[in-house]
Z-matrix of the N, CA and C atoms (Angstrom, degrees):
N
C 1 1.480
C 2 1.538 1 109.24
N 3 1.290 2 116.26 1 -37.20
C 4 1.509 3 119.41 2 178.81
C 5 1.522 4 111.22 3 -61.65
N 6 1.313 5 115.23 4 -42.85
C 7 1.448 6 121.07 5 -177.12
C 8 1.579 7 107.37 6 -66.93
N 9 1.304 8 116.20 7 -42.52
C 10 1.443 9 117.75 8 176.10
C 11 1.524 10 114.45 9 -58.46
N 12 1.386 11 113.49 10 -44.46
C 13 1.486 12 118.93 11 176.52
C 14 1.512 13 109.88 12 -58.66
N 15 1.396 14 115.45 13 -48.55
C 16 1.487 15 119.91 14 -175.42
C 17 1.491 16 109.42 15 -60.44
N 18 1.357 17 119.31 16 -43.95
C 19 1.445 18 120.66 17 178.24
C 20 1.481 19 115.23 18 -59.85
N 21 1.376 20 115.54 19 -42.21
C 22 1.408 21 122.89 20 177.71
C 23 1.513 22 110.76 21 -58.16
N 24 1.360 23 119.11 22 -51.16
C 25 1.440 24 128.34 23 -173.42
C 26 1.519 25 106.33 24 -67.99
N 27 1.302 26 122.79 25 -40.72
C 28 1.373 27 128.90 26 177.31
C 29 1.552 28 110.30 27 -62.05
N 30 1.278 29 116.46 28 -46.45
C 31 1.494 30 120.46 29 176.21
C 32 1.484 31 112.38 30 -65.85
N 33 1.318 32 117.38 31 -37.17
C 34 1.442 33 122.56 32 -178.82
C 35 1.574 34 108.31 33 -65.90
N 36 1.333 35 114.12 34 -40.24
C 37 1.446 36 117.98 35 -178.17
C 38 1.541 37 110.14 36 -67.02
N 39 1.291 38 116.93 37 -42.49
C 40 1.491 39 122.51 38 -179.95
C 41 1.532 40 108.05 39 -63.77
N 42 1.442 41 117.95 40 -46.46
C 43 1.339 42 120.35 41 -179.56
C 44 1.533 43 116.46 42 -65.17
N 45 1.368 44 112.46 43 -39.07
C 46 1.521 45 116.59 44 173.69
C 47 1.511 46 114.41 45 -62.96
N 48 1.339 47 113.94 46 -37.00
C 49 1.500 48 117.50 47 178.05
C 50 1.493 49 110.99 48 -66.30
N 51 1.376 50 116.18 49 -44.04
C 52 1.500 51 119.19 50 179.99
C 53 1.524 52 107.67 51 -63.39
N 54 1.344 53 118.98 52 -46.12
C 55 1.499 54 120.44 53 -176.50
C 56 1.500 55 109.97 54 -61.86
N 57 1.357 56 117.19 55 -41.43
C 58 1.453 57 118.13 56 -172.69
C 59 1.587 58 109.84 57 -76.30
N 60 1.298 59 118.80 58 -43.11
C 61 1.464 60 118.90 59 -175.56
C 62 1.523 61 111.00 60 -85.31
N 63 1.310 62 120.38 61 -16.30
C 64 1.432 63 121.74 62 171.46
C 65 1.480 64 115.39 63 -59.52
N 66 1.297 65 117.64 64 -32.81
C 67 1.404 66 122.43 65 178.97
C 68 1.599 67 110.55 66 -114.23
N 69 1.321 68 115.27 67 54.08
C 70 1.392 69 125.77 68 -166.42
C 71 1.491 70 113.16 69 -36.67
N 72 1.330 71 120.15 70 -53.58
C 73 1.420 72 116.91 71 175.17
C 74 1.560 73 111.75 72 -127.14
N 75 1.317 74 116.74 73 96.02
C 76 1.412 75 122.02 74 -174.35
C 77 1.509 76 110.45 75 -74.06
N 78 1.340 77 117.06 76 171.14
C 79 1.487 78 120.43 77 174.40
C 80 1.507 79 105.25 78 -72.10
N 81 1.355 80 116.11 79 124.14
C 82 1.460 81 123.09 80 177.24
C 83 1.542 82 111.49 81 -86.97
N 84 1.283 83 120.50 82 -7.18
C 85 1.425 84 124.74 83 178.38
C 86 1.528 85 108.64 84 -121.10
N 87 1.313 86 113.89 85 144.51
C 88 1.488 87 118.19 86 -179.22
C 89 1.537 88 106.93 87 -74.05
N 90 1.341 89 114.34 88 128.02
C 91 1.435 90 120.97 89 -178.01
C 92 1.514 91 110.19 90 -88.34
N 93 1.321 92 121.65 91 150.74
C 94 1.399 93 124.33 92 174.18
C 95 1.489 94 118.95 93 -66.39
N 96 1.361 95 108.50 94 -41.70
C 97 1.512 96 116.88 95 -179.36
C 98 1.510 97 114.92 96 -83.29
N 99 1.362 98 116.68 97 -21.15
C 100 1.493 99 122.65 98 173.33
C 101 1.522 100 113.06 99 -131.99
N 102 1.283 101 116.36 100 73.31
C 103 1.466 102 120.00 101 -173.10
C 104 1.529 103 115.01 102 -61.13
N 105 1.320 104 119.80 103 -20.51
C 106 1.495 105 122.91 104 -178.43
C 107 1.503 106 111.95 105 -100.52
N 108 1.267 107 119.85 106 5.22
C 109 1.482 108 123.20 107 -176.59
C 110 1.476 109 110.08 108 -107.72
N 111 1.372 110 120.60 109 64.46
C 112 1.440 111 124.47 110 178.68
C 113 1.498 112 109.77 111 -154.48
N 114 1.360 113 117.56 112 161.84
C 115 1.385 114 123.70 113 176.71
C 116 1.512 115 113.35 114 -140.22
N 117 1.327 116 119.29 115 139.19
C 118 1.427 117 116.80 116 -179.53
C 119 1.563 118 109.56 117 -67.53
N 120 1.314 119 115.94 118 140.43
C 121 1.467 120 119.65 119 -172.79
C 122 1.487 121 112.81 120 -65.84
N 123 1.343 122 115.29 121 -40.87
C 124 1.484 123 119.79 122 -177.69
C 125 1.594 124 107.37 123 -64.20
N 126 1.242 125 120.77 124 -42.20
C 127 1.445 126 124.04 125 -177.19
C 128 1.587 127 110.07 126 -67.85
N 129 1.298 128 113.18 127 -40.86
C 130 1.514 129 117.41 128 -179.62
C 131 1.530 130 108.24 129 -70.50
N 132 1.241 131 119.98 130 -45.86
C 133 1.572 132 120.44 131 -176.91
C 134 1.564 133 109.09 132 -66.48
N 135 1.343 134 114.61 133 -37.37
C 136 1.475 135 117.40 134 175.29
C 137 1.492 136 112.31 135 -57.83
N 138 1.329 137 115.35 136 -44.59
C 139 1.459 138 123.83 137 177.51
C 140 1.480 139 112.27 138 -58.83
N 141 1.353 140 117.99 139 -45.38
C 142 1.418 141 124.49 140 176.78
C 143 1.462 142 113.52 141 -62.49
N 144 1.282 143 116.87 142 -45.60
C 145 1.439 144 120.61 143 -179.17
C 146 1.542 145 112.33 144 -68.73
N 147 1.326 146 116.40 145 -36.40
C 148 1.450 147 123.09 146 177.80
C 149 1.574 148 109.08 147 -63.61
N 150 1.277 149 114.42 148 -46.69
C 151 1.511 150 117.29 149 179.57
C 152 1.502 151 111.33 150 -64.08
N 153 1.336 152 114.94 151 -43.85
C 154 1.456 153 119.57 152 -178.96
C 155 1.578 154 108.81 153 -59.63
N 156 1.335 155 113.07 154 -50.33
C 157 1.470 156 116.65 155 -178.60
C 158 1.564 157 111.41 156 -59.36
N 159 1.315 158 117.74 157 -40.64
C 160 1.453 159 121.78 158 178.05
C 161 1.548 160 110.48 159 -58.80
N 162 1.324 161 114.55 160 -47.58
C 163 1.459 162 115.98 161 -179.20
C 164 1.530 163 112.75 162 -67.43
N 165 1.249 164 118.47 163 -35.33
C 166 1.469 165 124.59 164 172.83
C 167 1.488 166 112.80 165 -55.36
N 168 1.358 167 113.07 166 -52.82
C 169 1.499 168 120.16 167 -179.93
C 170 1.579 169 110.68 168 -60.01
N 171 1.325 170 116.08 169 -44.55
C 172 1.417 171 119.66 170 175.70
C 173 1.478 172 112.85 171 -58.99
N 174 1.326 173 117.43 172 -46.60
C 175 1.475 174 121.03 173 179.85
C 176 1.538 175 112.68 174 -62.86
N 177 1.384 176 111.85 175 -41.19
C 178 1.474 177 114.83 176 177.20
C 179 1.506 178 113.64 177 -62.79
N 180 1.308 179 115.63 178 -38.50
C 181 1.443 180 121.00 179 179.49
C 182 1.482 181 112.92 180 -66.22
N 183 1.365 182 118.34 181 -42.38
C 184 1.403 183 125.15 182 178.19
C 185 1.594 184 110.04 183 -66.41
N 186 1.298 185 117.20 184 -40.15
C 187 1.457 186 123.41 185 177.63
C 188 1.571 187 108.63 186 -64.76
N 189 1.299 188 118.77 187 -47.99
C 190 1.449 189 119.07 188 -174.99
C 191 1.544 190 106.70 189 -69.76
N 192 1.293 191 120.72 190 -40.33
C 193 1.499 192 122.72 191 179.29
C 194 1.529 193 109.49 192 -62.68
N 195 1.376 194 117.11 193 -44.00
C 196 1.446 195 118.35 194 175.96
C 197 1.474 196 114.54 195 -62.20
N 198 1.360 197 116.34 196 -37.97
C 199 1.487 198 119.54 197 -178.92
C 200 1.578 199 109.01 198 -69.18
N 201 1.316 200 116.02 199 -41.57
C 202 1.477 201 117.60 200 175.16
C 203 1.490 202 111.81 201 -61.86
N 204 1.252 203 121.77 202 -44.94
C 205 1.422 204 123.10 203 179.70
C 206 1.538 205 112.77 204 -68.15
N 207 1.355 206 119.77 205 -32.94
C 208 1.383 207 121.74 206 176.95
C 209 1.514 208 111.10 207 -72.23
N 210 1.326 209 118.97 208 -38.76
C 211 1.464 210 124.79 209 -179.66
C 212 1.596 211 106.37 210 -69.27
N 213 1.263 212 119.61 211 -41.79
C 214 1.441 213 122.92 212 179.66
C 215 1.534 214 109.30 213 -62.35
N 216 1.335 215 115.79 214 -42.05
C 217 1.463 216 120.30 215 -178.42
C 218 1.556 217 109.10 216 -65.95
N 219 1.322 218 119.89 217 -44.67
C 220 1.393 219 127.05 218 -178.29
C 221 1.525 220 115.26 219 -67.24
N 222 1.343 221 114.48 220 -48.31
C 223 1.429 222 123.90 221 -172.02
C 224 1.560 223 110.82 222 -78.49
N 225 1.282 224 118.85 223 -35.95
C 226 1.418 225 120.27 224 -172.58
C 227 1.506 226 115.04 225 -96.35
N 228 1.381 227 117.65 226 4.14
C 229 1.460 228 118.25 227 -179.88
C 230 1.545 229 111.51 228 -97.33
C-alpha cells in the first residue's frame, strides 16, 4: 500500500510540474474572446513557489544524504 501511495504521489508531482510549467505565463486577466483561458496570478505564483520549494528540499536532502554517505565511506575505511 505504501508503494502504491508513493507511486501515486510521485506521478502527481510530475504531472503537476508539467501542467504548471507547460503554461509558464498564463493570461492573468479573463479575456473576452477566451473566457476560460486564464488563471489567477496569486494561485499560479503560489503553485510555482510551492513546486520550487519542494524541489529545493528534495535536492538538499539528497545532497546532505550523499555527503553523509561519502564522509562515512572516507572516514571509516
